[in-house]
C-alpha positions as CSV (number, residue, x, y, z in Angstrom):
1,X,17.1,35.0,-25.5
2,X,14.9,37.3,-23.4
3,X,14.5,37.3,-19.6
4,X,11.2,35.3,-19.6
5,X,12.8,32.5,-21.6
6,X,15.7,32.1,-19.3
7,X,13.5,32.1,-16.2
8,X,11.3,29.2,-17.4
9,X,13.1,25.8,-17.0
10,X,13.1,23.7,-20.1
11,X,11.3,20.4,-20.1
12,X,12.4,17.6,-22.3
13,X,9.5,17.0,-24.7
14,X,10.8,13.6,-25.9
15,X,11.0,11.7,-22.6
16,X,11.3,7.9,-23.0
17,X,8.0,6.2,-22.7
18,X,7.5,3.7,-19.9
19,X,8.2,0.1,-20.7
20,X,5.1,-2.0,-20.5
21,X,6.6,-4.1,-17.8
22,X,7.2,-1.0,-15.7
23,X,3.6,0.1,-15.9
24,X,2.1,0.9,-12.5
25,X,-1.1,-1.0,-13.0
26,X,0.9,-4.1,-13.9
27,X,3.1,-3.8,-10.8
28,X,0.0,-3.4,-8.6
29,X,-1.7,-6.5,-10.3
30,X,1.5,-8.5,-9.8
31,X,1.6,-7.5,-6.2
32,X,-2.0,-8.5,-5.7
33,X,-1.4,-11.9,-7.2
34,X,1.6,-12.3,-4.9
35,X,-0.5,-11.3,-1.8
36,X,-3.3,-13.6,-2.8
37,X,-1.5,-16.5,-1.1
38,X,-2.4,-15.0,2.2
39,X,-6.1,-15.4,1.3
40,X,-5.8,-18.7,-0.7
41,X,-4.6,-21.0,2.0
42,X,-7.3,-20.2,4.7
43,X,-10.1,-20.1,2.1
44,X,-9.1,-23.4,0.5
45,X,-8.8,-25.0,4.0
46,X,-12.1,-23.5,5.1
47,X,-13.8,-24.7,1.9
48,X,-12.4,-28.2,2.3
49,X,-13.4,-28.3,6.0
50,X,-16.9,-27.0,5.5
51,X,-17.9,-28.6,2.2
52,X,-15.2,-31.2,1.4
53,X,-13.6,-31.5,-1.9
54,X,-16.5,-29.7,-3.6
55,X,-15.9,-26.7,-1.4
56,X,-12.2,-26.7,-2.1
57,X,-12.8,-26.9,-5.8
58,X,-15.4,-24.1,-5.7
59,X,-13.0,-21.9,-3.7
60,X,-10.2,-22.7,-6.1
61,X,-12.4,-21.6,-9.1
62,X,-13.2,-18.4,-7.2
63,X,-9.6,-17.6,-6.5
64,X,-8.6,-18.2,-10.1
65,X,-11.4,-15.9,-11.3
66,X,-10.3,-13.2,-8.9
67,X,-6.7,-13.3,-10.1
68,X,-7.7,-13.4,-13.7
69,X,-10.0,-10.5,-13.1
70,X,-7.3,-8.3,-11.6
71,X,-4.7,-9.2,-14.2
72,X,-7.1,-8.5,-17.1
73,X,-8.2,-5.2,-15.4
74,X,-4.6,-4.1,-15.2
75,X,-4.0,-5.0,-18.9
76,X,-7.1,-3.2,-20.1
77,X,-6.3,-0.1,-18.0
78,X,-2.7,-0.1,-19.3
79,X,-3.9,-0.4,-22.9
80,X,-6.3,2.5,-22.4
81,X,-3.6,4.6,-20.7
82,X,-1.4,4.4,-23.7
83,X,-4.2,5.8,-25.8
84,X,-5.1,8.7,-23.6
85,X,-7.2,9.7,-20.6
86,X,-10.6,9.3,-22.3
87,X,-9.6,5.9,-23.7
88,X,-8.4,4.9,-20.2
89,X,-11.7,5.8,-18.6
90,X,-13.6,4.0,-21.4
91,X,-11.4,0.9,-21.1
92,X,-11.8,0.8,-17.3
93,X,-15.6,1.0,-17.5
94,X,-15.9,-1.3,-20.5
95,X,-13.3,-3.7,-19.1
96,X,-15.3,-3.9,-15.8
97,X,-18.4,-4.9,-17.6
98,X,-16.6,-7.4,-19.8
99,X,-14.8,-8.9,-16.7
100,X,-18.2,-9.2,-14.9
101,X,-19.4,-11.1,-18.0
102,X,-16.4,-13.4,-17.8
103,X,-17.1,-14.2,-14.2
104,X,-20.8,-14.9,-15.1
105,X,-19.7,-17.0,-18.1
106,X,-17.4,-19.0,-16.0
107,X,-20.1,-19.8,-13.4
108,X,-23.1,-20.5,-15.5
109,X,-21.8,-23.7,-17.2
110,X,-20.6,-25.3,-13.9
111,X,-23.3,-24.2,-11.4
112,X,-25.2,-27.5,-11.6
113,X,-22.1,-29.8,-11.6
114,X,-21.6,-32.0,-8.6
115,X,-18.2,-30.6,-7.8
116,X,-19.4,-27.0,-7.6
117,X,-21.0,-25.5,-4.4
118,X,-22.3,-21.9,-4.7
119,X,-21.9,-20.8,-1.1
120,X,-18.1,-21.3,-0.7
121,X,-17.6,-20.0,-4.2
122,X,-19.5,-16.8,-3.5
123,X,-18.0,-16.2,-0.1
124,X,-14.5,-16.7,-1.3
125,X,-15.1,-14.6,-4.5
126,X,-16.3,-11.7,-2.3
127,X,-13.8,-12.0,0.5
128,X,-10.8,-12.3,-1.9
129,X,-11.9,-9.4,-4.1
130,X,-12.5,-7.0,-1.2
131,X,-9.7,-8.4,0.9
132,X,-7.0,-7.9,-1.8
133,X,-8.3,-4.5,-2.6
134,X,-8.2,-3.4,1.1
135,X,-4.7,-4.9,1.7
136,X,-3.4,-3.4,-1.5
137,X,-4.4,0.1,-0.6
138,X,-1.8,0.1,2.1
139,X,0.9,-0.6,-0.6
140,X,-0.2,1.7,-3.4
141,X,1.4,5.1,-3.8
142,X,-0.9,8.0,-4.3
143,X,2.0,10.1,-5.6
144,X,3.0,11.0,-9.2
145,X,6.6,10.7,-8.0
146,X,6.1,6.9,-7.4
147,X,3.2,5.7,-9.5
148,X,2.1,2.2,-8.6
149,X,3.5,0.7,-5.5
150,X,5.1,2.7,-2.7
151,X,8.9,2.4,-2.6
152,X,10.3,0.3,0.1
153,X,12.1,2.1,2.9
154,X,15.9,2.0,2.6
155,X,17.8,0.4,5.4
156,X,20.4,2.4,7.3
157,X,23.4,0.8,5.7
158,X,22.3,0.7,2.1
159,X,23.1,3.6,-0.3
C-alpha cells in the first residue's frame, strides 16, 4: 500500500439502496397530502357558501385532482430516479404532460353536468396547487444530508 492509497478514504461501493418507502419524493408528497387539510376545509366551505352544493362538489373534485397529481408526480419521479438522472428528467417532464392530460380528461366529461361549476373548481385547483407548493418549500430540505423533508429539531431532553 503506497502513501496515496492510505491518504484517500475508502468509500463503500455497495451501499444499501433506499427503500421505496424512504424515498424523499414520497415523503414530500405524503407531507403535502397531510397539509392539504389546511386548504381543504376553507375551500370546501367557501365553495358551499358561494355556490351551494355544486360549488362544494367542484371544489372537492379539484382537491382530489391536486392530491392525485402530487402523488403521481412523486411516483413518476421516484421511478425515474431509480433509472438514472436522464430518466428522472424525462420522467419529470413526461409525467408533467401526462398529469396535465389527466386533469383535462377529468374535467372534460363533467364540465356540462349540473353539479359542476367551473369558477370554484378553477380557483380551488389553482390555490391548492400553488398554496401547497409554497407551504411545502418551508419544510423541504435542500441538503444532500437530509433529502426530502427537513429533520425536526430535537427537544432539550431527548437524546
